[in-house]
Backbone bond lengths (Angstrom), bond angles and torsions (degrees), N, CA, C in turn:
res aa  C-N    CA-C-N  psi(-1)  N-CA   C-N-CA  omega(-1)  CA-C   N-CA-C  phi
1 X - - - 1.448 - - 1.526 110.90 -
2 X 1.327 116.78 -29.11 1.463 120.43 178.88 1.524 110.06 -64.23
3 X 1.329 117.06 -41.48 1.465 120.39 179.18 1.529 110.43 -63.28
4 X 1.314 117.02 -39.93 1.467 121.22 178.36 1.523 110.39 -64.28
5 X 1.323 116.23 -44.92 1.461 121.16 179.17 1.533 110.17 -61.20
6 X 1.313 117.53 -42.35 1.461 122.22 178.25 1.523 110.53 -62.64
7 X 1.329 116.84 -42.73 1.456 121.19 179.39 1.532 110.49 -63.72
8 X 1.317 117.83 -42.63 1.468 121.60 179.22 1.524 110.08 -63.90
9 X 1.340 117.42 -42.95 1.467 121.11 177.93 1.526 110.65 -59.39
10 X 1.319 116.45 -43.67 1.470 120.95 178.61 1.533 109.72 -61.88
11 X 1.317 117.34 -42.25 1.461 121.72 178.20 1.517 112.00 -62.18
12 X 1.318 117.13 -40.58 1.467 121.73 178.94 1.525 110.03 -62.82
13 X 1.330 116.29 -44.72 1.471 119.38 178.28 1.530 110.70 -63.82
14 X 1.323 117.38 -41.16 1.465 121.58 -179.89 1.528 110.74 -63.43
15 X 1.327 117.14 -41.15 1.467 120.93 177.68 1.524 109.67 -60.90
16 X 1.332 117.44 -42.63 1.463 120.88 178.37 1.520 111.72 -59.94
17 X 1.324 116.98 -44.75 1.468 121.77 179.08 1.525 109.95 -62.97
18 X 1.324 116.83 -43.91 1.463 120.79 -179.57 1.528 111.66 -64.29
19 X 1.318 117.69 -39.14 1.464 120.87 177.69 1.527 111.03 -62.75
20 X 1.322 116.74 -40.86 1.468 120.70 177.35 1.524 109.95 -62.97
21 X 1.324 117.39 -43.22 1.462 121.09 -179.75 1.536 111.12 -63.07
22 X 1.326 116.56 -41.84 1.464 120.02 179.16 1.526 109.84 -64.23
23 X 1.321 116.74 -44.95 1.460 119.80 -179.91 1.526 111.33 -62.52
24 X 1.341 116.62 -40.13 1.465 119.66 178.98 1.527 111.50 -67.50
25 X 1.329 117.64 -30.18 1.463 118.88 176.76 1.533 110.77 -70.31
26 X 1.330 115.77 -29.72 1.465 120.56 177.13 1.528 110.18 -79.28
27 X 1.315 116.16 -41.65 1.462 121.61 -178.11 1.533 108.30 -128.93
28 X 1.339 117.90 89.11 1.472 121.63 -176.36 1.527 114.11 -60.36
29 X 1.323 117.96 -19.98 1.469 121.16 -178.60 1.529 112.13 -91.18
30 X 1.309 117.24 5.85 1.472 120.95 -178.80 1.522 110.09 -67.78
31 X 1.311 115.65 146.71 1.460 121.88 179.03 1.530 108.50 -87.07
32 X 1.316 115.99 104.36 1.463 121.04 -177.22 1.522 111.59 -65.00
33 X 1.328 117.39 -33.03 1.472 119.81 -178.83 1.525 111.43 -63.95
34 X 1.324 117.05 -38.78 1.468 119.04 179.50 1.528 110.50 -67.87
35 X 1.333 117.01 -29.25 1.464 119.77 178.96 1.526 111.77 -77.42
36 X 1.312 116.87 -26.55 1.475 119.77 178.82 1.531 111.36 -72.18
37 X 1.322 115.60 -25.32 1.463 120.93 177.72 1.523 106.52 -121.73
38 X 1.334 117.04 84.69 1.470 120.12 -175.59 1.528 111.53 -68.24
39 X 1.332 116.72 157.26 1.469 120.68 179.87 1.529 112.56 -73.58
40 X 1.305 117.67 -0.98 1.463 121.66 177.19 1.527 107.86 -123.10
41 X 1.292 116.07 163.00 1.458 120.97 -176.06 1.527 109.49 -93.97
42 X 1.319 115.15 123.99 1.463 120.48 172.30 1.522 107.25 -98.44
43 X 1.292 116.07 115.80 1.458 120.56 -178.98 1.532 108.45 -92.33
44 X 1.336 115.46 93.35 1.454 120.19 -176.86 1.519 112.69 -59.73
45 X 1.333 117.15 -35.08 1.467 119.39 178.83 1.529 110.90 -63.46
46 X 1.327 116.18 -40.30 1.465 119.83 179.39 1.526 110.73 -67.63
47 X 1.336 116.13 -41.49 1.463 120.05 177.52 1.523 109.93 -60.58
48 X 1.326 116.06 -47.05 1.463 120.68 -179.51 1.525 111.21 -61.97
49 X 1.327 117.24 -40.52 1.461 121.26 178.99 1.525 110.75 -63.57
50 X 1.323 116.47 -41.97 1.470 119.79 179.94 1.529 111.22 -67.74
51 X 1.327 117.13 -38.11 1.468 120.20 177.33 1.525 109.89 -64.57
52 X 1.331 116.89 -45.82 1.463 120.42 179.31 1.531 110.37 -62.66
53 X 1.316 117.54 -39.33 1.464 121.26 177.89 1.522 111.68 -63.78
54 X 1.325 115.84 -41.70 1.469 120.07 178.34 1.527 110.58 -64.86
55 X 1.327 116.92 -38.70 1.468 120.51 177.57 1.524 110.39 -63.09
56 X 1.312 116.00 -43.39 1.456 120.85 -179.61 1.528 111.06 -65.01
57 X 1.321 116.37 -43.45 1.463 120.32 179.37 1.527 110.88 -64.13
58 X 1.329 116.68 -41.53 1.460 120.86 178.69 1.525 110.35 -61.60
59 X 1.321 116.41 -45.37 1.460 120.38 179.11 1.527 110.70 -61.00
60 X 1.327 116.73 -42.85 1.470 120.88 -179.97 1.526 110.89 -63.45
61 X 1.323 116.79 -44.96 1.472 119.74 -179.91 1.526 111.58 -63.41
62 X 1.323 115.99 -40.76 1.465 119.31 179.26 1.537 110.45 -65.61
63 X 1.338 116.28 -40.58 1.454 119.85 177.61 1.522 110.72 -62.73
64 X 1.332 116.95 -45.30 1.462 119.84 -178.74 1.534 111.08 -63.09
65 X 1.338 116.91 -39.26 1.472 119.96 177.99 1.526 109.77 -63.92
66 X 1.324 116.59 -43.47 1.471 120.70 178.84 1.532 109.86 -63.83
67 X 1.327 116.79 -45.78 1.466 121.44 -178.36 1.523 110.75 -60.40
68 X 1.321 116.91 -45.67 1.466 120.12 -179.53 1.526 110.74 -64.31
69 X 1.327 116.35 -38.80 1.470 119.46 177.63 1.524 110.65 -63.22
70 X 1.310 116.92 -43.37 1.463 120.93 178.73 1.526 110.85 -64.65
71 X 1.319 116.21 -38.99 1.458 121.38 180.00 1.529 110.29 -64.72
72 X 1.321 117.67 -42.61 1.464 121.78 178.72 1.528 109.84 -64.23
73 X 1.314 117.06 -42.70 1.474 120.75 178.53 1.523 110.04 -61.87
74 X 1.322 116.52 -43.50 1.468 121.18 -179.79 1.530 110.44 -62.96
75 X 1.331 116.49 -43.29 1.465 119.70 178.85 1.523 110.99 -64.75
76 X 1.321 116.89 -39.52 1.464 120.96 -179.58 1.524 110.79 -64.45
77 X 1.315 117.41 -36.59 1.465 121.37 179.89 1.527 111.16 -68.34
78 X 1.321 115.78 -31.15 1.464 119.74 -178.22 1.525 112.95 -94.18
79 X 1.309 117.70 -2.03 1.463 121.78 -178.99 1.538 108.12 -77.65
80 X 1.298 116.77 112.14 1.465 120.80 -178.41 1.520 112.91 -73.67
81 X 1.337 117.22 -16.03 1.457 121.01 -179.38 1.514 112.21 -90.48
82 X 1.315 118.07 -6.18 1.473 120.83 -178.71 1.516 109.71 -72.27
83 X 1.279 116.27 143.36 1.466 119.39 178.98 1.492 111.12 -117.04
């Protein structure tokens, strides 16, 4: 999980750099230093936790959908009234 957290943190930093680059391409006179230190606090740990939580929830939902599909197929195979 530490490796995943590290990867997410790296992704968050990369997204920040890319956003600055896009903004500078739109406004070449923009002060990049002020954008690197925003006037609000970005809590990277919280962002990473929410991303990891969303990944876990997505995996769980996909598993449950697969499990229910398999269960329905199994019941259909054992249904003696099915034609």
